[in-house]
C-alpha positions as CSV (number, residue, x, y, z in Angstrom):
1,M,3.1,6.9,-5.2
2,K,5.5,5.0,-3.1
3,Q,5.9,8.0,-0.8
4,L,2.1,8.4,-0.5
5,I,1.8,4.8,0.6
6,E,4.6,5.2,3.1
7,T,3.1,8.4,4.4
8,I,-0.3,6.7,5.0
9,V,1.1,3.5,6.6
10,K,4.0,4.7,8.8
11,P,1.9,6.5,11.4
12,L,-0.3,3.3,11.7
13,V,2.5,0.9,12.7
14,D,4.8,0.3,15.7
15,Y,7.8,-0.3,13.5
16,P,7.8,2.4,10.8
17,D,11.4,1.7,9.8
18,D,10.3,-1.8,8.6
19,V,7.8,-0.3,6.1
20,Q,8.9,-1.0,2.5
21,V,7.1,-0.3,-0.7
22,S,8.3,-1.7,-4.1
23,M,6.8,-1.2,-7.5
24,D,6.4,-3.7,-10.3
25,E,5.4,-2.1,-13.6
26,R,4.1,-4.2,-16.4
27,E,2.4,-3.3,-19.7
28,S,-1.1,-2.6,-18.5
29,R,-0.7,-2.6,-14.7
30,V,1.4,-1.2,-11.8
31,T,1.6,-3.2,-8.6
32,Y,2.8,-1.6,-5.4
33,K,3.9,-4.2,-2.9
34,L,3.7,-3.1,0.7
35,S,5.8,-5.0,3.3
36,V,5.6,-4.3,7.1
37,N,6.8,-5.9,10.3
38,A,4.9,-9.1,11.1
39,E,3.7,-7.6,14.3
40,D,2.2,-4.6,12.4
41,M,0.3,-6.7,9.8
42,G,-3.0,-6.7,11.7
43,K,-2.8,-2.9,12.1
44,V,-2.3,-2.4,8.4
45,I,-5.0,-4.9,7.4
46,G,-7.5,-3.7,10.1
47,K,-10.7,-5.3,11.3
48,Q,-12.3,-7.1,8.4
49,G,-9.8,-5.5,6.1
50,R,-11.1,-2.0,6.5
51,V,-7.7,-0.3,6.8
52,A,-6.3,-2.1,3.8
53,K,-9.4,-1.2,1.8
54,A,-9.0,2.5,2.8
55,I,-5.4,2.5,1.8
56,R,-6.2,0.9,-1.6
57,T,-9.0,3.4,-2.2
58,I,-6.7,6.4,-1.6
59,V,-4.0,5.0,-3.8
60,Y,-6.4,4.1,-6.6
61,S,-7.9,7.5,-6.5
62,A,-4.5,9.3,-6.6
63,A,-3.0,7.0,-9.2
64,G,-6.0,6.1,-11.4
65,S,-5.6,8.7,-14.1
66,H,-2.0,9.5,-13.3
67,H,-0.5,6.2,-14.7
68,G,-3.0,5.4,-17.4
69,K,-2.7,1.8,-16.2
70,R,-4.5,-0.3,-13.7
71,V,-3.0,0.1,-10.2
72,F,-2.9,-2.5,-7.5
73,V,-1.7,-2.5,-3.9
74,D,-0.6,-5.9,-2.5
75,I,0.2,-6.3,1.2
76,I,2.9,-9.0,1.6
77,D,4.3,-10.7,4.6
């Protein structure tokens, strides 16, 4: 799933080497934390959060039944 997030995000940003995805797994949930360069934050979030919502939708669809847990994507700065 980390690779999927990186594959989606890296073409969107100016600094693809700064894209980092970490995973935090708990009993009933998996949280993927996406970190990008500060200058790329607007591109990843998008106008009115549309890009971020699209990224989350793709990840939720791909991971929903795969993990058997609730999946979240957090964009951190």
